[in-house]
Structure formats: structure tokens, C-alpha cells
C-alpha positions as CSV (number, residue, x, y, z in Angstrom):
1,X,-17.9,-14.2,3.1
2,X,-18.2,-10.8,1.5
3,X,-19.5,-10.7,-2.0
4,X,-18.3,-8.7,-4.9
5,X,-20.7,-7.1,-7.3
6,X,-19.5,-5.6,-10.6
7,X,-20.2,-1.9,-10.9
8,X,-20.3,0.7,-13.7
9,X,-17.4,3.0,-12.6
10,X,-18.8,6.1,-14.3
11,X,-22.2,5.7,-12.7
12,X,-20.7,4.9,-9.3
13,X,-18.4,8.0,-9.4
14,X,-21.3,10.3,-10.4
15,X,-23.6,8.9,-7.7
16,X,-20.9,9.0,-5.0
17,X,-19.8,12.5,-5.9
18,X,-23.4,13.8,-5.9
19,X,-23.9,12.3,-2.5
20,X,-20.7,14.0,-1.3
21,X,-21.9,17.3,-2.6
22,X,-25.3,17.0,-0.9
23,X,-23.5,16.3,2.4
24,X,-21.3,19.3,1.9
25,X,-18.2,17.2,1.6
26,X,-15.6,18.4,-0.9
27,X,-13.6,15.2,-1.2
28,X,-14.4,13.0,-4.2
29,X,-14.2,9.3,-4.3
30,X,-11.1,7.7,-5.8
31,X,-11.7,5.6,-8.8
32,X,-9.3,3.0,-7.5
33,X,-11.6,2.4,-4.6
34,X,-14.9,2.0,-6.4
35,X,-16.4,-1.4,-6.0
36,X,-14.0,-2.4,-3.3
37,X,-14.5,-3.2,0.3
38,X,-13.5,-0.8,3.1
39,X,-9.7,-0.4,3.5
40,X,-9.2,-1.9,0.0
41,X,-7.8,-0.2,-3.1
42,X,-6.9,-1.4,-6.6
43,X,-3.2,-1.7,-7.5
44,X,-1.4,-2.9,-10.6
45,X,1.8,-5.0,-10.3
46,X,4.1,-6.6,-12.8
47,X,4.7,-10.2,-11.8
48,X,6.5,-13.3,-13.1
49,X,4.1,-15.2,-15.4
50,X,4.9,-18.6,-13.7
51,X,4.3,-17.2,-10.2
52,X,0.9,-15.8,-11.4
53,X,-0.2,-19.1,-12.9
54,X,0.8,-20.9,-9.7
55,X,-1.2,-18.3,-7.6
56,X,-4.2,-18.8,-9.9
57,X,-3.9,-22.6,-9.5
58,X,-3.8,-22.3,-5.7
59,X,-6.8,-19.9,-5.7
60,X,-8.8,-22.4,-7.8
61,X,-7.7,-25.4,-5.8
62,X,-8.4,-23.8,-2.4
63,X,-11.6,-22.0,-3.8
64,X,-10.3,-18.6,-2.6
65,X,-9.8,-15.3,-4.3
66,X,-6.5,-14.3,-5.8
67,X,-6.6,-11.1,-3.8
68,X,-6.8,-13.2,-0.6
69,X,-3.7,-15.1,-1.5
70,X,-1.8,-12.0,-2.4
71,X,-2.9,-10.2,0.8
72,X,-1.7,-13.2,2.8
73,X,1.6,-13.3,1.1
74,X,2.1,-9.5,1.6
75,X,1.1,-9.9,5.3
76,X,3.6,-12.8,5.8
77,X,6.4,-10.8,4.1
78,X,5.8,-7.6,6.1
79,X,5.5,-9.6,9.4
80,X,8.9,-11.2,8.6
81,X,10.4,-7.9,7.6
82,X,9.2,-6.1,10.8
83,X,10.4,-9.0,13.0
84,X,13.9,-8.6,11.5
85,X,14.0,-4.8,11.4
86,X,11.4,-2.5,13.0
87,X,7.7,-2.0,12.9
88,X,6.6,0.1,9.9
89,X,4.3,3.0,10.9
90,X,2.0,4.2,8.2
91,X,-0.3,7.3,8.5
92,X,-3.9,6.5,7.5
93,X,-5.5,8.8,5.0
């Protein structure tokens, strides 16, 4: 199981950007990706309060992270959509 460690965003951005400059890279790190695992980003959604409380309950009961439940729900919904329609092709980057 991967562990999460809290980070100071400002320090992390400064350190990452200085590393990028030393390597000659011009692309800066996105603040939405600081402190996340590879292929993860932060996103904000408005959700029904009751659904959120139920998700929190399930996460607590199953001893899993809320993000894992949400990812699983997204994957199930997308799999169902693609089965009924067509595969969605997304460019990486």
C-alpha cells in the first residue's frame, strides 16, 4: 500500500522547479500534482451531501481511502459507458 505524506506546497514547488532548472527543463510542476502519486492529480467536485457521507462511511468501514472508492466508481461508470458506446481515447500529456 502506498503511503501519503503531507507536504508544504510552497517548499515542494520551489524545490521541484529548481531541480527542473538544473536539468535544463522548462516545464514547471503543476500545483495540483504536488504530493500525489504518479498519474494522479487533484480535482474538486460538487457532490450530494448524503452521497458523500455514505462514501465516507464505506471508506471507514472498509478501511480504504475515499479516493480509492471514487476512482473505482469512475472506472465502473466509464467501463459501462464504453461498453454501451465506444472506447474513449484520451491523449496523455
